[in-house]
C-alpha positions in Angstrom: -5.4 4.6 12.3 -1.9 5.2 11.2 -0.6 8.7 10.6 1.2 10.2 7.6 4.9 10.4 7.5 6.2 13.9 8.1 6.1 16.2 5.1 9.9 16.4 5.1 10.2 12.6 4.7 12.2 11.7 1.6 12.6 8.6 -0.4 15.3 6.3 0.7 15.7 4.2 -2.4 13.7 1.1 -1.2 11.0 1.8 -3.7 12.1 0.7 -7.2 12.5 3.5 -9.6 10.1 1.8 -12.1 7.4 2.1 -9.4 7.7 5.9 -8.8 4.6 7.8 -9.9 6.0 11.3 -9.6 3.6 12.3 -6.8 6.0 12.9 -3.9 3.5 12.4 -1.1 2.3 9.1 -2.6 5.7 7.9 -3.6 6.9 8.3 0.0 3.8 6.4 1.2 4.4 3.6 -1.4 8.0 3.3 -0.1 6.7 3.1 3.5 4.4 0.2 2.5 7.4 -1.6 0.9 9.5 -0.9 4.0 6.7 -2.4 6.2 6.5 -5.5 4.0 10.3 -6.0 4.1 10.2 -5.6 7.9 7.5 -8.2 8.1 9.5 -10.6 5.9 12.5 -10.2 8.2 10.5 -10.7 11.4 8.6 -13.7 10.0 11.8 -15.8 9.7 12.5 -15.6 13.4 11.7 -18.4 15.9 8.6 -18.5 18.0 5.0 -17.4 17.4 4.6 -14.3 15.3 2.2 -11.5 16.4 -0.2 -10.5 13.6 -0.4 -6.9 15.0 2.2 -5.6 12.5 0.2 -7.2 9.7 -2.9 -5.5 10.9 -1.0 -2.3 11.1 0.2 -2.7 7.5 -3.5 -3.1 6.3 -4.5 0.0 8.4 -1.7 1.9 6.8 -2.9 0.8 3.3 -6.4 2.0 4.2 -5.0 5.4 5.3 -2.8 5.5 2.1 -5.9 4.9 -0.1 -7.7 7.8 1.7 -4.7 10.0 0.8 -5.0 9.2 -2.8 -8.8 9.9 -2.7 -8.1 13.3 -1.0 -5.6 14.2 -3.8 -8.2 13.2 -6.4 -10.9 15.3 -4.8 -8.5 18.3 -4.5 -7.8 18.1 -8.2 -11.4 17.4 -9.3 -10.5 13.9 -10.6 -13.2 11.2 -10.6 -12.1 8.6 -8.1 -15.1 6.3 -8.2 -13.5 3.4 -10.1 -10.1 3.7 -8.3 -11.9 3.8 -4.9 -13.8 0.6 -5.8 -10.4 -1.1 -6.7 -9.1 0.0 -3.3 -12.1 -1.4 -1.5 -11.9 -4.7 -3.3 -8.2 -5.0 -2.7 -8.4 -4.2 0.9 -11.2 -6.7 1.4 -9.1 -9.4 -0.4 -6.0 -8.6 1.7 -8.0 -8.7 5.0 -9.5 -12.0 3.9 -6.0 -13.3 3.1 -4.8 -12.2 6.6 -7.8 -13.9 8.2 -6.7 -17.1 6.5 -3.3 -16.7 8.2 -5.0 -16.0 11.5 -7.1 -19.1 11.2 -4.2 -21.3 10.1 -5.4 -22.1 6.5 -2.5 -20.0 5.1 0.9 -18.9 6.2 2.5 -15.4 6.6 5.0 -16.1 3.8 2.2 -16.7 1.3 0.4 -13.5 2.5 3.6 -11.4 2.1 4.4 -12.8 -1.3 0.8 -12.1 -2.4 0.8 -8.6 -0.8 4.1 -7.6 -2.5 3.0 -8.9 -5.9 -0.4 -7.2 -5.6 1.1 -3.9 -4.6 3.6 -3.7 -7.4 0.9 -4.5 -9.9 -1.4 -2.0 -8.3 1.1 0.8 -8.6 2.0 -0.1 -12.2 -1.5 -0.7 -13.5 -3.6 1.6 -11.4 -1.6 4.3 -9.6 0.6 5.3 -12.5 -2.5 6.2 -14.7 -4.1 7.8 -11.7 -1.1 10.0 -11.2 -1.0 10.9 -14.9 -4.6 12.0 -14.6 -3.9 14.2 -11.6 -1.0 15.9 -13.4 -3.1 16.4 -16.5 -6.0 17.9 -14.4 -3.6 20.1 -12.5 -2.4 21.4 -15.9 
């Protein structure tokens, strides 16, 4: 399983300002996810067969990131049941989409477009309200 970025890690500007949720630990993780997607886009335009190991690593990092959000919710006493279900459903869908790439019924470019769109929507529609709830609970 992937490890967290060092606590001293700072945002580099890759994460669009509109997607910041004002939870520094999570914002840094979100930016790391975008960085990984961008790196996969760049590598997928090369020649020759593409290893799917980095794609698997991205999904492992997402799973670890989701656990970070759950840990923060538990620390603040925020009910995470619905958000956890969304994470489970999303991870299942992303793994299924990657399996389609693995079996040749889809391509990496479609997977990356879907992943990027899904993640931006998830931050806007799910993580921003989640962060607001954490701040409210923290007082």
